[in-house]
C-alpha positions in Angstrom: 0.0 0.0 0.0 1.5 3.4 -0.9 2.7 5.4 2.1 0.1 8.2 1.5 -2.7 5.6 1.8 -1.2 4.0 4.9 -1.2 7.5 6.5 -4.8 8.1 5.6 -5.8 4.7 7.0 -3.9 5.5 10.3 -5.6 8.9 10.6 -9.0 7.6 10.1 -8.9 4.3 12.0 -6.6 5.2 15.0 -8.2 4.8 18.4 -11.2 3.1 17.0 -10.2 -0.3 18.3 -11.6 -2.1 15.3 -8.6 -4.3 14.3 -9.9 -7.9 14.3 -13.5 -6.9 15.0 -15.8 -9.8 14.3 -18.3 -9.2 11.4 -21.6 -7.8 12.5 -24.8 -9.8 11.9 -26.6 -9.3 8.7 -28.7 -6.2 9.1 -32.5 -6.4 8.7 -32.9 -2.8 7.5 -32.9 -2.9 3.6 -30.9 0.3 3.5 -28.3 -1.2 5.8 -28.3 -4.4 3.8 -27.5 -2.3 0.7 -24.8 -0.4 2.4 -23.3 -3.7 3.5 -23.5 -5.0 0.0 -22.0 -2.0 -1.7 -19.1 -2.0 0.8 -18.1 -5.5 -0.3 -14.7 -5.2 -2.0 -14.6 -5.7 -5.7 -12.6 -8.7 -6.6 -9.1 -7.8 -7.7 -9.6 -4.1 -6.9 -7.2 -2.7 -4.3 -8.9 -1.1 -1.4 -7.9 2.5 -0.7 -7.3 3.9 2.7 -10.7 5.7 2.6 -12.4 2.5 1.4 -11.2 0.9 4.5 -12.0 3.8 6.8 -15.5 4.0 5.3 -16.1 0.3 5.9 -15.0 0.7 9.5 -17.2 3.7 9.9 -20.3 1.6 9.1 -19.1 -1.4 11.0 -19.3 0.7 14.1 -23.0 1.2 13.5 -23.8 -2.3 12.2 -24.1 -0.8 8.7 -27.1 1.3 9.6 -27.4 4.5 7.5 -25.6 7.5 9.2 -27.2 10.4 7.3 -30.9 10.0 8.1 -31.5 13.4 9.8 -32.0 16.4 7.6 -30.0 18.6 10.0 -27.0 16.4 9.8 -27.1 16.5 5.9 -27.5 20.3 6.1 -24.5 20.5 8.3 -22.4 18.4 6.0 -23.4 20.3 2.9 -22.6 23.6 4.7 -19.2 22.2 5.8 -18.4 21.1 2.3 -19.3 24.5 0.8 -17.1 26.0 3.5 -14.1 24.1 2.2 -13.7 27.0 -0.3 -12.7 29.3 2.6 -9.7 27.0 3.0 -8.6 27.4 -0.6 -10.1 23.9 -1.4 -12.7 23.1 -4.1 -16.0 21.9 -2.7 -16.4 20.0 -6.0 -13.7 17.6 -4.8 -16.1 16.5 -2.2 -19.0 15.6 -4.5 -21.1 18.6 -3.3 -23.2 18.8 -6.5 -23.8 15.1 -6.7 -24.8 15.1 -3.0 -27.2 17.8 -3.8 -28.6 16.0 -6.8 -29.0 12.7 -4.9 -30.6 14.3 -1.9 -33.2 15.9 -4.2 -33.9 12.5 -5.7 -34.4 11.0 -2.3 -37.4 13.3 -1.8 -39.3 11.0 -4.0 -41.2 8.4 -1.9 -40.3 5.8 -4.5 -36.6 6.1 -3.9 -35.1 2.7 -3.4 -33.0 1.4 -0.5 -30.0 1.2 -2.9 -30.4 4.9 -3.8 -30.6 5.8 -0.1 -27.6 3.5 0.6 -25.6 5.2 -2.3 -26.4 8.6 -0.9 -25.3 7.6 2.6 -22.0 6.1 1.4 -21.2 9.1 -0.7 -21.9 11.5 2.1 -19.6 9.5 4.5 -16.8 9.4 1.9 -17.2 13.1 1.2 -17.0 13.9 4.9 -14.0 11.7 5.7 -12.2 13.0 2.6 -12.8 16.7 3.5 -11.7 16.0 7.1 -8.5 14.3 6.0 -7.7 17.2 3.6 -8.3 19.8 6.3 -6.2 17.8 8.7 -3.1 17.2 6.6 -3.6 18.7 3.2 -5.0 17.5 -0.1 -1.6 17.2 -1.9 1.1 14.8 -0.8 4.1 17.1 -0.5 6.5 14.2 -1.2 5.0 13.9 -4.7 6.3 17.4 -5.5 9.6 17.5 -3.5 11.9 14.6 -3.3 13.7 16.3 -0.3 10.5 16.4 1.8 11.0 14.6 5.1 8.7 16.4 7.5 6.5 14.1 9.4 2.8 14.2 8.5 0.4 15.5 11.1 -0.4 12.7 13.5 -4.0 12.2 14.8 -4.7 12.8 18.5 -7.1 10.4 20.4 -10.7 10.7 19.3 -9.9 12.0 15.9 -10.6 8.8 14.0 -13.9 7.6 12.4 -15.5 7.3 15.9 -15.2 11.0 16.2 -17.3 11.4 13.1 -20.0 9.1 14.5 -19.9 11.0 17.8 -20.3 14.4 16.0 -23.3 13.2 14.1 -24.8 11.8 17.3 -24.3 15.1 19.1 -25.1 17.5 16.2 -21.4 18.7 16.3 -20.3 18.3 12.7 -19.4 21.8 12.2 -17.2 21.7 15.4 -15.4 18.6 14.1 -14.5 20.4 10.8 -13.3 23.3 12.7 -11.1 21.0 14.9 -9.7 19.3 11.9 -8.1 22.5 10.7 -4.6 23.4 12.0 -5.1 24.9 15.5 -2.8 27.8 14.9 -3.6 31.5 14.6 -1.6 31.8 11.5 -4.0 29.5 9.7 -6.9 31.6 10.7 -5.2 34.8 9.5 -4.5 33.1 6.1 -8.2 32.1 5.8 -9.2 35.7 6.6 -6.8 37.1 4.1 -8.2 34.7 1.4 -11.7 36.0 2.2 -10.7 39.7 1.9 -8.8 39.1 -1.4 -11.8 37.3 -2.9 -13.8 40.5 -2.4 -11.2 42.6 -4.5 -12.3 41.5 -8.0 -15.7 42.9 -7.3 -14.3 46.3 -6.6 -14.1 48.9 -9.4 -10.9 50.3 -8.0 -9.0 47.2 -9.1 -7.3 48.3 -12.4 -3.8 48.1 -13.7 -1.6 51.2 -13.4 -0.6 52.3 -16.9 3.0 52.1 -18.0 5.1 55.3 -18.1 8.3 56.8 -16.9 9.4 56.2 -13.3 7.3 58.2 -10.9 9.2 60.0 -8.1 7.9 61.8 -5.1 6.9 65.5 -5.8 6.0 64.7 -9.4 2.6 65.3 -11.0 1.4 62.4 -13.2 -2.0 61.2 -14.5 -1.3 57.8 -13.1 -1.3 59.0 -9.4 -5.1 58.4 -8.9 -4.7 54.8 -10.2 -1.8 54.3 -7.8 -3.8 55.6 -4.9 -6.8 53.3 -5.7 -4.5 50.3 -5.8 -2.8 51.2 -2.5 -6.2 51.6 -0.9 -7.5 48.3 -2.1 -4.4 46.6 -0.8 -4.8 48.4 2.6 -1.9 50.8 2.5 -4.1 54.0 2.3 -7.3 54.5 4.1 -10.4 54.9 2.2 -12.3 58.3 2.2 -15.4 56.5 3.2 -13.7 55.6 6.4 -13.5 59.2 7.4 -10.0 60.0 5.9 -9.6 62.9 3.5 -8.3 62.2 0.0 -4.5 62.8 -0.1 -3.6 65.9 -2.2 -4.5 66.9 -5.7 -5.6 63.9 -7.9 -2.3 63.9 -9.9 0.1 65.1 -7.2 2.4 62.4 -5.9 2.3 63.6 -2.3 4.2 62.5 0.8 1.2 60.4 2.1 1.0 58.4 -1.1 4.8 58.0 -1.1 4.9 56.7 2.5 2.2 54.1 1.6 4.2 53.1 -1.5 7.2 52.7 0.6 5.4 50.5 3.0 4.1 48.4 0.1 7.7 48.1 -1.3 9.1 46.9 2.1 6.3 44.2 2.5 6.7 43.0 -1.1 10.5 42.6 -0.9 11.1 45.5 -3.4 13.7 48.3 -3.2 12.3 50.8 -0.7 12.7 54.1 -2.4 9.1 55.4 -2.9 9.5 55.4 -6.7 7.0 53.8 -9.0 9.5 52.0 -11.2 8.8 49.1 -13.5 9.3 46.4 -10.7 7.0 48.1 -8.3 4.3 48.8 -10.9 4.6 45.1 -11.9 4.0 44.0 -8.3 1.0 46.4 -7.9 -0.5 45.1 -11.2 -0.4 41.4 -10.3 -4.0 40.3 -10.8 -6.1 39.7 -7.7 -6.8 36.1 -9.0 -3.1 35.4 -8.9 -2.9 36.6 -5.3 -5.8 34.4 -4.4 -4.1 31.4 -5.8 -1.0 32.3 -3.9 -2.9 32.3 -0.7 -4.5 29.0 -1.5 -1.1 27.5 -2.1 0.2 28.7 1.2 -3.0 27.5 3.1 -2.0 24.0 1.8 1.6 24.5 3.0 0.1 25.5 6.3 -1.9 22.3 6.6 1.4 20.3 5.9 3.6 22.3 8.4 1.8 24.2 11.2 1.7 21.3 13.5 5.5 21.3 13.5 5.6 24.7 15.2 5.8 23.8 18.8 8.6 23.5 21.5 12.1 24.7 20.8 13.2 24.9 17.1 15.0 27.0 14.5 12.9 28.0 11.4 14.5 29.1 8.2 11.9 30.9 6.1 13.5 30.4 2.7 11.5 32.7 0.4 11.3 35.2 3.1 15.1 35.3 3.6 14.6 35.1 7.4 15.5 32.8 10.3 14.0 32.7 13.8 14.7 30.8 17.0 11.6 29.6 18.9 11.3 28.6 22.5 8.0 26.9 23.5 6.7 28.0 20.1 7.4 31.7 20.6 10.1 33.5 18.7 13.0 34.8 20.9 15.4 35.8 18.2 15.1 36.8 14.5 17.6 37.6 11.8 18.1 37.8 8.0 19.5 35.1 5.8 20.8 34.6 2.2 19.7 31.4 0.5 20.5 29.6 -2.7 20.3 31.0 -6.1 17.3 29.7 -8.1 19.5 27.2 -10.0 21.0 26.0 -6.7 17.9 26.2 -4.5 18.0 25.7 -0.8 15.9 22.5 -0.1 13.0 22.4 2.3 13.5 19.6 4.9 13.7 18.9 8.6 16.8 18.0 10.6 18.4 18.6 14.1 21.3 21.0 14.7 23.9 18.8 16.5 27.2 20.9 16.6 28.9 24.1 15.7 32.3 24.7 14.0 34.3 27.7 15.1 36.7 29.0 12.5 35.7 26.4 10.0 37.7 25.5 7.0 35.7 25.0 3.7 36.1 22.1 1.4 34.8 23.2 -2.1 31.8 20.9 -3.0 32.1 19.0 -6.3 29.5 20.9 -8.1 31.0 24.3 -7.1 34.4 23.0 -8.0 33.4 21.9 -11.4 31.1 24.8 -12.3 32.6 27.8 -10.5 36.1 27.3 -9.2 37.9 25.4 -11.9 36.9 27.8 -14.8 38.4 30.6 -12.7 41.6 28.7 -11.8 42.0 27.9 -15.5 41.8 31.6 -16.4 43.9 32.8 -13.5 46.2 30.5 -11.5 46.5 33.3 -8.9 42.9 32.7 -7.9 43.9 29.9 -5.5 46.2 32.1 -3.4 44.0 35.1 -3.6 41.2 33.0 -2.1 43.4 31.1 0.4 42.6 27.7 -1.3 44.9 24.7 -0.8 45.2 21.8 -3.2 44.9 18.4 -1.5 45.1 14.9 -2.8 42.8 12.1 -1.7 44.9 11.5 1.5 44.7 15.1 2.5 48.3 15.9 1.5 49.0 19.3 0.1 49.9 19.6 -3.6 51.7 22.4 -5.4 49.2 24.0 -7.8 51.7 23.7 -10.7 51.8 20.0 -10.4 48.1 19.7 -11.1 46.7 19.3 -14.7 44.0 21.9 -14.4 42.6 21.0 -17.8 41.6 17.5 -16.3 42.3 17.5 -12.6 41.7 14.1 -10.9 41.6 13.0 -7.3 42.0 16.5 -5.8 40.0 18.7 -3.5 40.3 22.4 -2.7 40.2 23.5 0.8 39.9 27.1 2.0 41.8 28.0 5.2 39.9 29.2 8.2 39.6 32.9 8.8 37.5 36.1 8.0 38.0 35.5 4.3 36.5 32.0 4.5 33.3 31.5 2.5 31.7 30.1 5.8 32.9 33.1 7.8 34.0 32.4 11.3 31.1 30.0 12.3 29.2 27.1 10.8 26.1 25.5 12.3 25.9 21.8 11.4 23.0 19.3 11.0 22.7 15.9 9.3 21.4 16.1 5.7 22.1 14.7 2.3 22.5 18.0 0.5 25.8 19.4 2.0 23.7 22.3 3.4 24.3 24.1 6.6 23.9 27.5 8.3 27.0 29.7 8.5 28.5 33.1 8.8 29.7 34.9 5.6 32.2 37.6 4.6 29.5 39.1 2.3 27.8 41.0 5.0 26.8 43.7 2.6 24.3 41.4 0.8 22.0 41.4 3.8 20.9 44.9 2.9 19.4 43.7 -0.3 15.6 43.0 -0.1 16.0 39.8 -2.2 18.8 37.5 -1.1 18.9 34.4 -3.2 22.6 34.5 -3.9 24.2 31.6 -2.1 25.2 28.1 -3.6 22.4 26.5 -1.5 23.6 26.9 2.1 22.0 29.5 4.3 24.1 32.5 5.3 23.1 33.9 8.6 23.4 37.5 9.8 24.6 37.7 13.4 25.2 33.9 13.7 27.1 34.2 17.0 23.8 35.3 18.7 22.1 32.2 17.4 25.2 30.1 18.5 24.8 31.3 22.1 21.1 30.4 22.1 21.8 26.9 20.6 24.6 26.1 23.1 22.4 27.4 26.0 25.3 27.2 28.5 26.0 30.6 30.0 28.7 29.2 32.2 30.9 27.8 29.4 29.6 29.4 26.3 28.6 32.9 26.9 28.7 35.4 24.1 32.2 36.6 25.4 33.4 32.9 25.5 32.3 32.3 21.9 34.0 35.5 20.8 37.2 34.5 22.5 37.3 31.1 21.1 36.7 32.5 17.6 39.4 35.1 18.1 42.0 32.3 18.7 41.7 31.4 15.0 41.7 27.7 16.0 39.2 25.4 14.2 37.0 23.8 16.9 33.8 21.7 16.9 31.4 22.3 19.8 28.6 19.7 20.3 25.2 20.9 21.5 24.2 19.4 24.9 20.7 19.1 23.4 20.1 18.9 19.6 17.7 21.5 18.3 15.1 20.9 15.6 15.7 22.8 12.4 12.8 23.4 9.9 13.7 24.7 6.4 10.4 25.8 5.0 9.2 27.7 1.9 6.3 30.3 2.2 5.4 32.9 -0.4 3.2 35.1 1.7 3.9 37.3 4.8 1.4 37.9 7.6 2.0 41.3 9.1 0.9 42.5 12.5 -1.4 45.2 10.9 -3.4 42.5 9.1 -2.0 43.1 5.6 -0.6 40.3 3.5 2.8 40.7 1.9 3.3 38.6 -1.3 6.9 37.3 -1.8 8.6 36.5 -5.1 8.3 32.8 -5.8 12.1 32.5 -6.2 12.1 28.8 -6.9 8.9 28.6 -8.9 7.4 26.2 -6.5 3.9 27.7 -6.3 2.7 26.7 -9.8 3.3 22.9 -9.4 1.5 22.9 -6.0 -1.4 24.9 -7.5 -1.8 22.5 -10.4 -1.9 19.6 -7.9 -4.3 21.4 -5.7 -6.6 22.0 -8.6 -6.4 18.5 -10.0 -10.1 17.2 -9.7 -10.8 14.4 -7.3 -13.6 12.1 -8.3 -15.4 10.3 -5.5 -17.4 7.2 -6.4 
């Protein structure tokens, strides 16, 4: 059975205690008899996880129909319609077919088989929707071979018995609410999606025309369109809210400039208050595209938000940020540089186990082949200028002149420790298959750039010594002064953490700001489109 199906089975059957349950007696109710008959496996057809869960659901009630009360059906249909608020498509849960079949059941001549078919479809739609809310519709491993995050594990009472209990108590809406990630970030994303879905109905949503770069103090016919777009996005108050319009209609005034600067900051653009082509392009992204971006990130939230508890380090790849959390609360934040698009930083989970003070750097094979060797061939002095030593397979140093640089074999290049080292003065290590780690960098000037995808895959950290102090968590031996003194010796030294700390490398293309606005990030690795395509792939329930 594929791993995804095993997980679904575990989710829906856990804590029901039905493994090895003896078969129930043949039901006398003709609808129950039809349900039992339709649940019989088709010879040669593999049973899916949901098939098994549905069978167990009915076995709990001796195959009696579960959706006999109009109020329960109403609650289910409302819950399925509500899946749209989570960025999911109600059509994936047979909403229209359920409505059609329910209408047909109003006929007194409806057969037991018709009633059983409706009941079975309602149960399957309910279970499928709950699973999708609980852990996402799309299997992340199908899109990303690096993916190693554990899927969300069910808590006691969240199996098929919970659905029966919710039906018995009229609490189906509450069960759907509990299936969603119990994290305020998820609620904020849902609220943002609802707000953006209102935008296309507003007349103020219109592209800003092309033209020369608009600078503060200028007068331009495009200023009214700029103001309207900033209002719709929440960066300028609307006059209907009691605020006066800002200046003459075509005067690019200070209030509008400040709003545009805020937009640029939150959209990872150069913050200069100028309406240049990049800023205009960001303002002109269609509302439908922003809605899809929110839907994609809601799906990521269903994959990941259950991971955000306890102590951990989170690298927000597309946001170029890193944070240290204690008891699920951020206690330290900083900026990072991540991999270039063609050497992207992977998303995965690991544990930080040790630090290296004054690390040396062995040039990875890909960088050696694609970056370093072409430079050495053009200029042999590149090695000395970058403090690179040539070593053979046994670690013995070789004279550069003795190497055939047109076809070097069996060599490695190692960079001496020091401030010039590509890893800076500190590296933070964690097991992984991608030769990725967190580290200091001599390229501190790049942290000032709004978009920082300029490494070869590793994560360059601003102020890494502060993070090291938090990770070591040993004020007596490894205070900040002690870390500085050890680095100042120039000696390469590994320091093991007393307690490994979880590291999460995640990819989000939206920002949630304290003021309720949503920032939309550049999709630097083009990961949104494949996820959106998978999210929109229709699911056909039987």
